[in-house]
Structures are given as structure tokens and as C-alpha cells.
NUVEX-903682 format. One line per 2 residues: number of its first residue (from 1); their letters; for each residue y, x, z of N, C-alpha, C. Coordinates in nm, 3 decimals, decimal comma, padded with zeros to 5 digits. Each point is the difference from the previous one (the first is absolute). Layout:
NUM	a	Y X Z Y X Z Y X Z; ...
This chain:
1	xx	-09,608 03,242 07,006 -00,137 -00,044 -00,016 -00,046 -00,066 00,129; -00,057 -00,118 -00,012 -00,044 -00,077 00,116 -00,123 00,061 00,064
3	xx	-00,010 -00,014 00,129 -00,116 00,046 00,075 -00,120 -00,088 -00,035; -00,112 00,062 -00,031 -00,122 -00,073 -00,034 -00,082 -00,015 00,128
5	xx	-00,032 -00,125 00,041 -00,081 -00,019 00,120 -00,139 00,064 -00,017; -00,043 00,075 00,101 -00,128 00,070 -00,006 -00,088 -00,040 00,117
7	xx	-00,130 00,004 -00,023 -00,099 -00,011 00,107 -00,048 00,143 00,021; 00,008 00,049 00,124 -00,036 00,139 00,027 -00,106 00,009 00,109
9	xx	-00,068 00,111 00,000 -00,102 00,026 00,101 -00,015 00,151 00,015; 00,003 00,048 00,123 -00,025 00,141 00,028 -00,148 00,015 00,032
11	xx	-00,067 00,085 -00,075 -00,143 00,021 00,017 -00,022 00,140 00,059; -00,078 00,006 00,105 -00,040 00,128 00,060 -00,144 00,021 -00,042
13	xx	-00,026 00,113 -00,063 -00,135 00,025 -00,051 -00,039 00,145 00,012; -00,113 00,033 -00,059 -00,053 00,136 00,005 -00,033 00,047 -00,141
15	xx	00,047 00,119 -00,034 -00,033 00,065 -00,126 -00,101 00,109 00,034; -00,120 -00,011 -00,058 -00,109 00,092 00,035 -00,043 00,079 -00,122
17	xx	-00,007 00,131 00,017 -00,056 00,087 -00,104 -00,141 00,036 00,045; -00,096 -00,030 -00,087 -00,140 00,019 00,034 -00,069 00,086 -00,105
19	xx	-00,087 00,092 00,046 -00,079 00,079 -00,092 -00,118 -00,085 -00,045; -00,016 -00,010 -00,130 -00,109 -00,078 -00,057 -00,091 00,092 -00,079
21	xx	-00,119 -00,050 -00,029 -00,096 00,076 -00,079 -00,051 -00,089 -00,112; 00,013 00,050 -00,124 -00,061 -00,066 -00,114 -00,144 00,049 -00,003
23	xx	-00,094 -00,086 00,038 -00,139 00,042 00,016 -00,071 00,024 -00,132; 00,048 -00,058 -00,110 -00,066 00,023 -00,129 00,039 00,136 -00,058
25	xx	00,123 00,046 00,029 00,046 00,129 -00,053 00,007 00,108 00,108; -00,030 -00,035 00,123 00,006 00,091 00,114 00,138 00,067 00,011
27	xx	00,106 -00,080 -00,020 00,137 00,049 00,005 00,077 -00,066 00,114; 00,059 00,079 00,090 00,085 -00,058 00,104 00,141 -00,023 -00,054
29	xx	00,069 -00,100 00,057 00,139 -00,026 -00,035 00,065 -00,077 00,114; 00,131 00,005 00,004 00,074 -00,075 00,102 00,057 -00,127 -00,059
31	xx	00,000 -00,107 00,078 00,053 -00,130 -00,042 00,089 -00,050 00,114; 00,114 -00,059 -00,034 00,089 -00,055 00,100 00,002 -00,152 -00,013
33	xx	-00,018 -00,069 00,113 -00,001 -00,146 00,003 00,094 -00,046 00,111; 00,056 -00,120 -00,019 00,090 -00,057 00,101 -00,059 -00,128 00,055
35	xx	00,019 -00,020 00,129 -00,045 -00,121 00,068 00,118 -00,060 00,075; 00,011 -00,133 00,001 00,110 -00,063 00,072 -00,030 -00,019 00,148
37	xx	-00,053 00,103 00,061 -00,033 -00,004 00,143 -00,002 00,141 00,054; 00,004 00,012 00,131 -00,010 00,130 00,067 -00,133 00,003 00,073
39	xx	-00,076 00,107 -00,022 -00,134 00,011 00,057 00,004 00,067 00,137; -00,095 -00,040 00,086 -00,007 00,054 00,135 -00,052 00,142 00,002
41	xx	-00,095 00,032 -00,091 -00,058 00,133 -00,002 -00,051 00,034 -00,141; -00,042 00,124 -00,019 -00,044 00,048 -00,130 -00,127 -00,070 -00,048
43	xx	-00,089 -00,033 00,092 -00,125 -00,068 -00,040 00,028 -00,138 -00,059; 00,092 -00,072 00,061 00,038 -00,132 -00,050 00,066 00,013 -00,138
45	xx	00,083 00,102 -00,017 00,068 00,023 -00,127 -00,100 00,037 -00,109; -00,094 00,088 00,031 -00,100 00,041 -00,099 -00,088 -00,118 -00,042
47	xx	-00,031 -00,086 00,094 -00,080 -00,119 -00,032 00,075 -00,090 -00,099; 00,130 -00,018 00,020 00,082 -00,081 -00,091 00,011 00,066 -00,137
49	xx	00,015 00,131 -00,002 00,010 00,074 -00,126 -00,131 -00,012 -00,078; -00,112 00,016 00,070 -00,131 -00,010 -00,067 -00,019 -00,139 -00,061
51	xx	00,043 -00,104 00,070 -00,013 -00,136 -00,052 00,078 -00,016 -00,130; 00,112 00,070 -00,011 00,083 -00,012 -00,120 -00,043 00,094 -00,112
53	xx	-00,044 00,122 00,032 -00,023 00,103 -00,101 -00,146 00,013 -00,044; -00,093 -00,009 00,094 -00,140 00,031 -00,031 -00,057 -00,087 -00,113
55	xx	-00,062 00,069 -00,096 -00,075 -00,065 -00,108 -00,130 00,076 -00,016; -00,076 -00,031 -00,104 -00,123 00,075 -00,026 00,029 00,146 -00,038
57	xx	00,118 00,025 -00,058 00,035 00,134 -00,046 00,093 00,077 00,093; 00,081 -00,071 00,078 00,101 00,064 00,084 -00,023 -00,035 00,146
59	xx	00,003 00,102 00,085 -00,017 -00,019 00,144 00,115 00,066 00,075; 00,061 -00,074 00,093 00,102 00,056 00,089 -00,072 00,081 00,107
61	xx	00,046 00,123 00,022 -00,073 00,091 00,089 00,076 00,032 00,128; 00,129 00,032 -00,013 00,075 00,052 00,115 00,148 -00,029 -00,017
63	xx	00,066 -00,038 00,108 00,144 -00,022 -00,005 00,071 00,134 00,009; 00,079 00,031 -00,103 00,074 00,125 -00,006 00,131 -00,013 00,077
65	xx	00,063 -00,115 -00,010 00,126 -00,022 00,070 00,040 -00,146 -00,006; 00,089 -00,037 00,090 00,049 -00,137 00,000 00,141 -00,002 00,057
67	xx	00,075 -00,103 -00,041 00,134 -00,017 00,054 00,029 -00,149 00,010; 00,070 -00,035 00,105 00,043 -00,138 00,019 00,134 -00,014 -00,070
69	xx	00,016 -00,107 -00,076 00,126 -00,024 -00,069 00,053 -00,138 00,035; 00,128 -00,017 -00,020 00,066 -00,126 00,026 00,091 -00,025 -00,120
71	xx	-00,026 -00,108 -00,075 00,074 -00,026 -00,123 00,050 -00,144 -00,001; 00,123 -00,017 -00,046 00,058 -00,133 -00,016 -00,028 -00,050 -00,141
73	xx	-00,065 -00,115 -00,011 -00,029 -00,062 -00,128 00,082 -00,127 -00,012; 00,027 -00,040 -00,122 00,074 -00,123 -00,018 -00,014 -00,056 -00,140
75	xx	00,029 -00,128 -00,013 00,002 -00,066 -00,129 00,100 -00,115 00,009; 00,046 -00,042 -00,115 00,094 -00,111 00,001 -00,072 -00,125 00,048
77	xx	00,078 -00,097 00,047 -00,061 -00,125 00,047 -00,073 -00,070 -00,115; 00,052 00,011 -00,121 -00,065 -00,060 -00,117 -00,138 00,061 -00,023
79	xx	-00,009 00,135 00,005 -00,129 00,069 -00,015 -00,095 -00,041 00,113; 00,056 -00,013 00,120 -00,081 -00,036 00,115 -00,063 -00,139 -00,020
81	xx	00,080 -00,096 -00,043 -00,052 -00,135 -00,022 -00,106 -00,003 -00,109; 00,013 00,084 -00,101 -00,098 00,005 -00,108 -00,132 00,065 00,043
83	xx	00,006 00,093 00,095 -00,118 00,080 00,035 -00,062 -00,030 00,135; 00,072 -00,065 00,088 -00,048 -00,021 00,137 -00,098 -00,117 00,008
85	xx	-00,086 00,005 00,100 -00,091 -00,111 00,030 00,066 -00,087 00,106; -00,007 -00,128 -00,020 00,059 -00,092 00,097 -00,094 -00,014 00,119
87	xx	00,056 00,007 00,120 -00,076 -00,008 00,124 00,033 -00,130 00,072; -00,088 -00,043 00,091 00,033 -00,118 00,079 00,115 00,032 00,095
89	xx	00,073 -00,101 00,045 00,112 00,025 00,092 -00,046 00,073 00,127; 00,087 00,082 00,054 -00,033 00,071 00,124 -00,029 -00,100 00,111
91	xx	-00,099 00,031 00,083 -00,032 -00,083 00,112 -00,102 -00,110 -00,032; -00,039 -00,014 -00,126 -00,100 -00,099 -00,034 -00,136 00,068 -00,010
93	xx	-00,105 -00,080 00,008 -00,134 00,055 -00,007 -00,062 -00,021 -00,136; 00,081 -00,030 -00,101 -00,050 -00,019 -00,135 -00,060 00,131 -00,049
95	xx	-00,117 -00,005 -00,059 -00,068 00,122 -00,046 00,006 00,015 -00,150; 00,041 -00,103 -00,072 00,003 00,007 -00,144 00,127 00,069 -00,048
97	xx	-00,016 00,097 -00,088 00,112 00,071 -00,058 00,006 -00,038 -00,146; 00,117 -00,035 -00,047 00,016 -00,039 -00,140 00,062 00,113 -00,079
99	xx	-00,034 00,006 -00,128 00,058 00,100 -00,088 00,142 -00,043 -00,035; 00,094 00,095 00,003 00,138 -00,033 -00,027 00,042 00,020 -00,141
């Protein structure tokens, strides 16, 4: 079987488990979310979690735990060409990005 050319990327991120509160039912629960970045401190992480989770009914309250992860992702070159956005050549000051 021939080797299939792949486009790969190693992503270092943070998996955060946060205690949330359903304010309409007054029920606490834990939710786990992943971010493709590593946070400097718990306050910065909680702010990012709140931006993603908070609604009129659900509020993120406290970070229960977090872990930094490193995962290798990949897709075939064909999938990449179908899904990627075309960027201007490196070193140019072109600001327009075209859909690929």
C-alpha cells in the first residue's frame, strides 16, 4: 500500500474542567472544554471558558482542573486543499485572504 501524503500539525492546548451552574434549575455540573492554547494563569483560563460557555441559563463558576495536552493532527493533502483557506505568499503585505 502506497504512503498517502499528509499535512500534519502538532497542537499544544489546554483541556479545562469547569464547574458550571444551571441558574434556572439551580443545579451544578462539570463541563470539559478544550482550547488550542496554553493559558498563563487560572484567571485568563476562566475568562476564556466563560466566553465559550456562559449563556442566560448556564454560568461557568470555578475551574476544577486543567491539563496541557499535545496532539498530532493530520489530513490528506486532498482534504487539505478542499478545506484550507488560501493565504498570500510569505513575505508579502497582501491583506486579502481568498477562500480555497
